[in-house]
C-alpha positions in Angstrom: 188.6 13.7 118.3 186.0 14.6 121.0 186.7 16.3 124.3 184.0 15.9 127.0 183.8 16.6 130.7 182.6 14.0 133.1 179.1 15.5 133.2 178.7 16.3 129.5 178.8 13.0 127.7 175.7 13.9 125.8 177.9 15.0 122.9 179.1 11.4 122.6 175.7 9.8 122.5 175.8 9.3 118.7 179.5 8.9 118.3 181.6 5.7 117.9 185.1 5.8 119.3 188.0 3.4 119.0 190.3 5.1 121.6 189.1 6.6 124.9 191.4 8.4 127.3 190.1 9.2 130.8 191.9 11.4 133.3 191.4 11.5 137.1 189.1 8.5 136.8 188.3 8.3 140.5 187.1 11.9 140.5 184.4 11.2 137.9 181.0 11.5 139.4 177.9 9.5 138.5 176.5 11.2 135.4 173.4 13.2 136.1 170.2 11.3 135.3 171.9 7.9 135.3 173.3 5.4 137.8 176.5 5.0 135.9 180.0 6.4 136.2 181.1 8.6 133.2 183.7 6.0 132.3 181.2 3.2 132.0 179.0 5.4 129.8 181.8 6.4 127.5 182.9 2.7 127.1 179.5 2.1 125.4 180.8 4.2 122.5 183.4 1.5 121.6 181.0 -1.3 121.1 180.8 -0.8 117.3 184.5 -0.9 116.9 186.4 -4.1 116.0 189.3 -2.8 118.1 188.7 -0.7 121.1 191.4 0.7 123.4 191.1 2.6 126.7 193.6 4.5 128.8 192.7 5.2 132.4 194.7 7.7 134.4 194.2 8.8 138.0 195.4 9.2 141.5 193.7 6.5 143.6 191.2 7.7 146.2 189.4 4.6 147.6 190.6 1.0 147.7 187.3 0.0 146.1 187.6 2.9 143.5 187.7 2.1 139.8 191.4 3.0 139.1 192.7 0.8 142.0 190.4 -2.1 141.0 191.6 -1.9 137.4 195.2 -1.8 138.6 194.7 -4.9 140.8 193.1 -6.9 138.0 195.8 -5.9 135.5 199.4 -6.8 135.1 200.5 -4.5 137.9 203.7 -3.4 136.2 206.1 -1.5 138.4 209.2 0.5 137.7 212.5 -1.1 139.0 215.8 0.8 139.2 219.3 -0.4 139.8 221.2 0.5 143.0 224.2 2.6 141.8 226.5 0.7 144.2 225.4 -3.0 143.9 223.2 -3.0 140.9 220.3 -4.7 142.6 217.0 -3.9 140.8 214.3 -2.6 143.1 211.0 -0.8 143.2 211.3 2.5 145.1 209.4 2.4 148.4 208.7 5.1 150.8 209.9 3.1 153.8 213.5 3.2 152.4 213.6 7.0 152.4 215.8 7.9 155.4 215.6 11.2 157.2 215.1 10.4 161.0 218.7 11.4 161.7 217.7 15.0 160.9 215.7 15.2 164.2 217.9 16.7 167.0 216.7 16.8 170.6 213.1 16.3 169.5 213.1 19.0 166.8 213.5 18.7 163.1 216.5 20.4 161.5 215.0 21.3 158.1 218.3 22.5 156.7 219.8 19.0 157.4 216.6 17.5 156.0 217.1 19.3 152.7 220.7 18.1 152.3 220.9 14.8 154.2 217.7 12.9 153.2 218.6 9.8 151.2 217.3 6.5 149.9 218.6 3.2 151.3 219.2 0.2 149.1 217.1 -2.7 150.3 219.6 -5.4 149.4 223.2 -4.0 149.9 224.4 -6.9 147.8 228.0 -5.7 147.4 230.8 -4.7 149.7 230.8 -1.2 148.2 227.1 -0.9 148.9 227.5 -2.0 152.5 230.4 0.3 153.0 228.2 3.3 152.3 225.3 1.9 154.2 223.3 1.4 151.0 223.1 5.2 150.7 221.6 6.5 147.5 221.5 10.2 147.0 219.4 12.4 144.7 222.2 12.9 142.2 222.2 9.1 141.6 218.6 9.2 140.3 219.1 10.3 136.7 221.4 7.3 135.9 219.1 5.0 137.8 216.1 6.2 135.8 218.0 5.7 132.5 218.4 2.0 133.4 214.9 1.5 134.5 212.9 -1.7 133.8 209.1 -2.0 133.9 208.3 -5.5 135.3 205.0 -7.3 135.6 204.2 -8.3 139.2 200.8 -9.9 138.8 200.7 -13.3 137.1 197.3 -14.4 138.4 198.9 -16.7 141.0 197.5 -17.6 144.4 194.6 -15.3 145.4 195.5 -12.8 142.6 193.1 -12.3 139.7 194.5 -11.3 136.3 192.7 -9.9 133.3 195.3 -10.5 130.6 193.8 -7.8 128.4 194.6 -5.1 131.0 198.0 -3.6 131.2 198.2 -1.8 134.5 201.1 0.2 136.0 201.9 2.3 139.0 204.5 5.0 139.7 204.9 7.3 142.6 206.7 10.7 143.2 209.7 8.8 144.6 210.8 8.6 141.0 210.4 12.3 140.2 213.2 14.6 139.5 211.0 17.7 139.6 211.7 20.5 142.1 209.2 20.1 145.0 209.2 16.3 144.6 212.7 15.3 145.6 213.1 12.8 148.5 213.9 15.7 150.9 210.7 17.5 149.8 208.6 14.4 150.3 210.2 13.9 153.8 209.3 17.4 154.8 205.7 17.0 153.5 205.3 13.7 155.4 206.5 15.4 158.6 204.2 18.3 158.2 201.2 16.0 157.5 201.5 14.3 160.9 198.4 14.8 162.9 196.5 16.2 160.0 194.2 13.5 158.4 193.5 15.5 155.3 197.1 16.2 154.5 198.1 12.7 155.2 195.5 11.3 152.9 196.6 13.7 150.2 200.2 12.6 150.6 199.4 8.9 150.5 197.3 9.0 147.4 198.9 11.9 145.6 202.5 11.2 146.3 202.6 7.4 146.9 199.6 6.2 144.9 198.1 4.5 148.0 194.3 4.5 148.1 192.3 4.8 151.3 190.9 1.6 152.8 187.5 2.0 154.4 187.0 0.5 157.7 183.8 -1.5 157.7 182.0 -3.7 160.2 179.7 -6.3 158.6 177.0 -7.7 160.8 175.5 -11.0 159.5 172.5 -13.0 160.7 174.7 -15.6 162.2 176.3 -13.1 164.5 172.9 -11.9 165.7 171.7 -15.4 166.5 174.8 -16.0 168.6 173.7 -13.2 170.8 170.2 -14.7 171.4 171.1 -16.7 174.5 170.2 -16.5 178.1 172.5 -14.1 179.8 172.5 -11.8 182.8 171.6 -8.2 182.2 174.7 -6.2 181.3 176.6 -9.3 180.4 177.6 -10.2 176.7 177.3 -14.0 176.1 180.0 -14.0 173.3 183.2 -12.2 172.7 182.7 -9.4 170.1 
């Protein structure tokens, strides 16, 4: 096996590899002296192999970044867990984490947040589930994870593209059982990130696997010609 950093691929220049594993793909810089990402250069090492396999791992940073684009073009497998009350299989989503009741008179009660944050079933498909308001607590998570199912969500339908050779999957810290990553921990981290752009971006990509979408304004020739009309000074002839 060969272990190389993102800027030290020279040691692979004469090697042929059948299996490449890349970590933190979106953090790989352009290799010095080239215009290519380290992953693209390393991929060249598999051309001589009859079978070549790649594993890409990373927190997503930009929507246009390599890991997110590979995910979007792949099978987009996601982890579905059963509700402990009604059995409905569902992907865990941040919007279903409930903690707003822990804010009293405009201030957060962090003791209540630690003990009363819960996850709400999206479906409430049984009387029992509706009786408890769909409430799923942290202690339910081990049994839910034991019954997990990975399901493909991209079948190349509609506007979706699918590279059938790419198995892609996504998982977030909502599934974690580790100390510091419980639903109550995530709720507190979300609250403390409010008003801090850097903290919020770290939470979204590091905890929820949500890449940042760049806001771009594209000006094309057609738009410029629409502005070349007779108009009074200080008046715009078309609505922006």
